[in-house]
C-alpha positions in Angstrom: 29.7 9.0 3.2 26.1 10.3 3.3 23.2 10.0 5.3 20.0 9.4 3.7 16.3 8.8 4.2 13.9 6.7 2.3 10.3 8.0 3.3 7.0 6.0 2.5 4.1 7.7 3.6 0.4 6.6 3.6 -2.7 8.5 4.5 -2.3 7.6 7.9 1.0 6.4 8.3 4.8 6.7 7.7 7.7 4.5 7.4 11.4 5.1 7.1 14.7 3.5 6.8 18.0 6.0 7.3 20.7 4.8 5.1 24.5 5.3 5.6 25.4 5.2 1.9 27.1 4.1 -0.2 27.3 1.2 2.0 23.9 1.1 2.4 24.0 0.3 6.0 20.5 0.7 7.8 21.1 2.9 10.7 17.5 3.1 11.7 14.1 2.1 10.6 10.4 2.4 11.7 7.3 3.7 11.1 4.4 6.1 12.9 1.1 4.5 12.6 -2.7 5.8 13.1 -1.7 9.2 12.3 -4.7 11.3 12.8 -6.3 9.0 15.3 -7.0 9.6 18.9 -3.9 7.5 19.8 -1.1 7.1 17.5 1.7 4.5 17.6 5.7 5.1 16.9 8.4 2.6 16.5 12.1 2.8 15.8 14.7 0.0 15.5 18.5 0.8 15.9 21.4 -0.6 16.9 19.6 -3.9 17.8 17.2 -2.6 20.1 13.4 -1.5 19.6 11.7 1.7 20.9 8.1 1.5 20.6 5.9 4.6 22.0 2.0 5.3 22.2 1.3 8.8 21.8 -1.0 11.2 19.9 0.1 11.9 16.1 -2.5 14.3 14.9 -0.6 15.0 11.4 2.2 14.0 9.3 4.3 17.0 10.3 4.0 15.8 13.7 4.9 12.4 12.5 8.4 13.7 11.2 9.5 15.8 14.3 9.0 13.0 16.5 11.0 10.8 13.9 13.8 13.4 13.6 13.9 13.9 17.1 14.2 10.4 18.1 17.3 10.3 15.7 19.0 13.0 17.7 17.8 11.8 21.0 19.1 8.0 20.7 22.2 9.3 19.3 21.8 7.5 15.6 22.8 11.0 14.2 24.7 13.7 16.2 22.8 16.4 14.1 20.4 16.3 11.8 22.8 18.2 9.6 24.3 14.9 9.0 21.3 13.9 7.0 22.0 14.9 3.1 19.2 13.9 1.3 15.5 12.3 1.5 13.9 10.1 -1.0 10.0 9.6 -1.1 8.2 6.8 -2.9 5.3 8.0 -4.7 2.5 6.1 -6.0 1.3 7.8 -8.9 3.6 9.3 -11.3 1.5 8.8 -14.4 3.1 8.9 -17.6 4.7 11.8 -16.9 8.0 10.3 -15.1 9.4 7.1 -16.3 12.4 7.5 -13.8 13.3 8.9 -10.2 13.3 12.8 -10.4 14.6 15.7 -8.0 11.7 17.3 -6.4 10.7 21.2 -7.9 7.7 23.2 -7.5 6.5 21.7 -11.1 7.1 18.1 -9.8 5.0 18.8 -6.9 2.1 20.3 -9.1 2.3 17.4 -11.1 2.0 14.7 -8.5 -0.8 17.1 -6.8 -2.6 16.7 -10.0 -2.7 12.8 -10.7 -4.0 12.5 -6.9 -7.2 11.6 -8.3 -5.7 8.7 -9.7 -4.4 7.7 -6.4 -6.7 9.8 -3.7 -5.4 7.6 -0.8 -1.5 7.8 -1.6 -0.5 10.9 -3.6 -1.9 13.5 -1.3 -0.5 11.7 1.9 2.9 11.7 0.3 2.8 15.5 -0.5 2.1 16.3 3.0 4.6 14.3 4.1 7.1 15.7 1.9 6.2 19.3 2.8 6.9 18.1 6.3 10.1 17.2 5.7 11.1 20.0 3.5 10.1 22.3 6.3 12.0 20.2 8.9 14.9 19.4 6.8 15.2 22.7 4.5 18.7 22.3 3.7 18.7 19.2 2.0 17.5 17.8 -1.3 14.5 15.7 -2.1 13.8 12.9 -5.0 10.5 11.2 -5.5 10.9 7.6 -6.8 7.6 6.8 -8.6 5.9 3.0 -8.1 4.8 3.6 -11.8 8.0 4.7 -13.4 9.4 1.2 -14.2 6.3 0.3 -16.1 6.6 3.2 -18.6 8.1 0.9 -21.0 5.0 -1.0 -21.4 3.7 -0.6 -25.5 0.1 0.6 -25.8 -1.1 -2.8 -26.7 -0.4 -3.5 -22.9 -1.1 0.0 -21.2 -4.7 1.1 -23.4 -7.7 -0.2 -22.2 -10.6 -1.3 -25.3 -12.6 2.0 -24.1 -13.1 5.1 -26.0 -9.7 6.3 -27.1 -10.8 9.8 -25.9 -11.0 8.7 -22.4 -7.2 8.3 -22.7 -6.2 11.2 -24.3 -8.4 13.6 -22.2 -8.7 11.8 -19.0 -5.6 9.8 -18.7 -7.3 6.3 -18.5 -4.7 3.7 -18.9 -2.8 1.0 -17.1 -0.1 2.5 -15.1 0.7 -0.5 -12.7 2.3 -0.3 -9.3 5.2 -1.8 -7.0 7.4 -0.8 -9.8 10.4 -0.2 -7.5 10.0 -3.8 -6.0 9.7 -5.2 -9.4 12.7 -3.5 -10.4 14.7 -4.7 -7.5 13.9 -8.1 -7.5 14.4 -8.1 -11.4 17.8 -7.0 -11.3 18.4 -9.2 -8.0 17.6 -12.3 -10.0 19.7 -11.2 -12.7 22.7 -10.5 -10.3 21.9 -14.0 -8.7 22.4 -15.6 -12.2 25.5 -14.0 -13.2 23.7 -11.9 -15.7 22.8 -8.3 -16.9 19.2 -7.6 -16.5 18.8 -6.8 -20.0 19.9 -10.5 -20.8 17.1 -12.1 -19.1 13.6 -12.3 -19.3 11.6 -12.4 -15.6 8.2 -12.7 -14.3 8.1 -11.0 -11.0 5.3 -11.6 -8.4 4.9 -9.1 -5.9 2.4 -10.9 -3.3 1.2 -9.2 -0.3 -2.0 -7.5 0.8 -1.7 -5.2 -2.3 -0.7 -7.7 -5.2 0.8 -7.3 -8.9 2.8 -9.4 -11.1 5.0 -8.0 -14.2 6.6 -9.5 -17.2 10.0 -8.1 -17.8 11.8 -8.7 -21.0 15.4 -7.5 -21.5 15.1 -5.6 -18.3 12.0 -3.4 -19.6 8.5 -4.0 -18.7 6.3 -5.2 -21.0 3.1 -5.9 -19.1 1.7 -5.5 -15.6 -1.6 -6.7 -13.5 -2.5 -3.3 -12.0 -4.1 -1.1 -13.8 -5.6 2.3 -13.8 -5.3 2.2 -9.6 -4.0 -0.6 -7.0 -7.6 -2.0 -7.7 -6.9 -3.7 -11.0 -5.0 -7.2 -11.4 -5.0 -10.1 -9.5 -7.4 -10.6 -6.2 -5.6 -9.3 -3.2 -5.7 -8.7 0.7 -9.2 -6.7 0.6 -9.1 -5.5 -3.1 -11.4 -7.6 -5.9 -8.9 -7.0 -8.7 -10.3 -7.4 -12.0 -14.0 -8.1 -12.1 -17.0 -8.0 -14.9 -17.7 -4.1 -14.9 -21.4 -5.2 -15.1 -21.3 -6.5 -11.5 -20.5 -2.8 -10.4 -23.7 -1.2 -12.0 -25.6 -4.3 -10.9 -24.8 -4.2 -7.3 -25.0 -0.5 -7.4 -29.0 -0.9 -8.2 -29.2 -3.7 -5.8 -27.5 -2.2 -3.0 -28.8 1.3 -3.9 -25.1 2.7 -2.9 -23.2 5.4 -4.3 -20.0 5.5 -6.3 -18.1 5.6 -2.9 -19.8 2.9 -1.2 -19.2 0.9 -4.0 -15.6 2.1 -3.8 -15.3 0.8 -0.5 -16.9 -2.7 -1.4 -14.3 -3.2 -4.0 -11.2 -2.0 -2.2 -11.8 -2.5 1.3 -14.4 -5.6 1.7 -13.5 -7.8 -1.2 -10.4 -10.0 -2.1 -9.5 -12.7 0.5 -11.5 -10.9 2.8 -14.5 -10.9 1.1 -14.7 -14.3 -0.2 -13.5 -15.9 3.0 -15.6 -13.7 5.5 -12.5 -14.8 7.7 -9.5 -12.2 7.1 -7.6 -10.4 4.6 -4.4 -12.2 6.2 -3.1 -15.3 4.4 -2.0 -16.7 7.5 -5.8 -16.5 9.2 -6.8 -18.3 6.0 -4.4 -21.1 6.3 -5.1 -21.5 9.7 -9.0 -22.0 9.0 -8.4 -24.2 6.0 -6.6 -26.6 8.2 -9.6 -26.7 10.5 -11.6 -27.5 7.3 -13.1 -24.4 6.6 -14.7 -24.4 3.2 -14.6 -20.8 2.5 -11.1 -20.9 3.7 -10.1 -23.6 0.8 -12.4 -21.7 -2.1 -10.4 -18.3 -1.0 -6.9 -19.9 -1.7 -8.3 -22.0 -4.6 -9.4 -18.6 -6.2 -6.5 -17.0 -5.3 -4.1 -19.4 -6.7 -6.4 -19.6 -9.8 -5.9 -15.7 -10.5 -2.2 -15.7 -10.3 -1.6 -18.7 -12.3 -3.9 -17.3 -15.0 -1.9 -14.0 -14.9 1.8 -15.9 -14.9 0.6 -18.1 -17.6 -0.2 -15.1 -19.9 2.8 -13.5 -19.3 4.8 -16.8 -19.9 3.3 -16.9 -23.2 3.6 -13.0 -24.0 7.6 -13.4 -23.0 8.0 -16.3 -25.3 10.8 -17.3 -23.1 11.0 -16.9 -19.4 14.5 -17.2 -17.4 13.3 -16.6 -14.0 10.3 -16.2 -11.8 10.7 -14.3 -8.4 8.2 -14.5 -5.5 8.5 -11.4 -3.3 6.4 -9.2 -0.7 4.6 -10.3 2.4 3.0 -13.3 0.9 5.4 -14.2 -1.7 8.5 -13.9 1.0 6.6 -15.8 3.7 3.9 -18.2 2.6 5.4 -21.3 1.1 2.4 -23.4 0.9 0.9 -20.4 -1.3 4.2 -20.5 -3.4 3.5 -24.1 -3.5 -0.2 -24.2 -4.7 0.9 -21.7 -7.5 3.8 -23.6 -8.5 2.2 -27.0 -8.7 -0.3 -25.5 -11.2 2.4 -24.0 -13.2 4.7 -27.1 -13.2 3.8 -28.9 -16.3 3.1 -25.8 -18.7 6.3 -23.8 -17.8 8.4 -26.9 -17.3 9.2 -26.2 -13.8 11.3 -28.6 -11.2 10.7 -27.4 -7.7 12.4 -28.5 -4.4 9.2 -28.3 -2.4 11.0 -29.3 0.7 13.4 -26.3 0.1 10.7 -24.0 -0.4 9.0 -24.9 2.8 11.9 -24.2 4.9 12.2 -20.9 3.0 10.6 -18.1 4.9 11.7 -14.3 4.2 15.0 -14.9 3.0 16.9 -15.0 -0.5 16.6 -18.8 -2.0 16.6 -20.5 -5.3 13.9 -22.9 -4.8 14.0 -24.6 -8.3 16.2 -27.5 -9.3 18.8 -27.1 -11.8 17.0 -28.9 -14.3 14.2 -26.5 -14.2 13.3 -24.8 -17.2 12.7 -21.5 -15.3 14.7 -20.6 -12.2 12.3 -20.0 -9.4 13.6 -17.6 -6.6 12.4 -16.3 -3.4 14.0 -12.5 -3.2 12.9 -10.4 0.0 12.2 -6.9 -2.0 13.9 -4.0 -0.9 12.2 -1.0 -2.2 13.7 1.4 0.6 17.3 0.7 -0.7 16.4 1.4 -4.5 14.8 5.1 -2.9 18.2 5.5 -1.1 20.3 4.9 -4.3 18.3 7.1 -6.6 18.5 9.9 -3.9 22.1 9.4 -3.9 22.7 9.5 -7.5 20.1 12.3 -8.4 21.3 14.4 -5.7 25.1 13.6 -6.5 26.2 13.2 -2.8 
């Protein structure tokens, strides 16, 4: 038995789960939020308890120290020596990594080099890794890359139709994201169907505040919607997804804004928030829709259209689709959005959906299609943390 910790850090946050492996029992989970702000928040859950604290968390090193102190203080571990390994989610691994790796100095240098492709993520991941490495110098560390699962795409899917030397010199290409989630739910779908991952084709829809859709043929990714960065692809909570590039040039002139200001418009003020003018949260938009708000209706119609365009394209590219999976915050919990999407796909994909069952399904694993459906449709809660823990145990030989 080995205790390993799965870590998911952002620029101002740190999420974690402590596992007892190989049973995959979650001993504790929680997060530190608003790191670097005047007042932070720390939450830890264990033994059916939930402990919340408001306190200054000036940096990730302090967040890590608070986390480790709480593990011992609450008796979750008798000693930090019980923790044998740490796995860290890394958003951008570029084309360097097609699987998780044990961390060494060279790996750290590459992740640092790739930070310009994920400036809000990679730098924060490294700060958090170094804080854990300092606090727990005796353990091994593993990096698990969001981009790794997508590295099986061929150049016809990952290249952009721009000057080729942009790719060779500047690494401009499609990398995708949420790979750990797409890997988990596609393999879980195969398991639920009593098949091997390499024997089925899956379209997985990771729909949350950030969102991506992936086409998986015989266990390998052949296409995914996110691009060079998590801004590309379908419409999201605050991100525009794919748009005509001329919009960027045109509006920069009209608004007389800088590239950084335009980046803020597209990453933080677009998507559901930008169209609705209400919120980036689909629950708020649904509430407004029920009150007759026209922009809320436009928002859900636009979102639905963007999703079905990608799913329909992947359905044709795969040739045969055995399963479609909904996952992540919106995909797992928003039955009405699933229904809107599925009703638009019914005829073209030969779907037969139990909509009553769909409406009663929230945050739980469920087959919502009927036996006669040409494609099995599942809701499968994602579990990136357990994938990180599994890879950590495997690669460190625990």
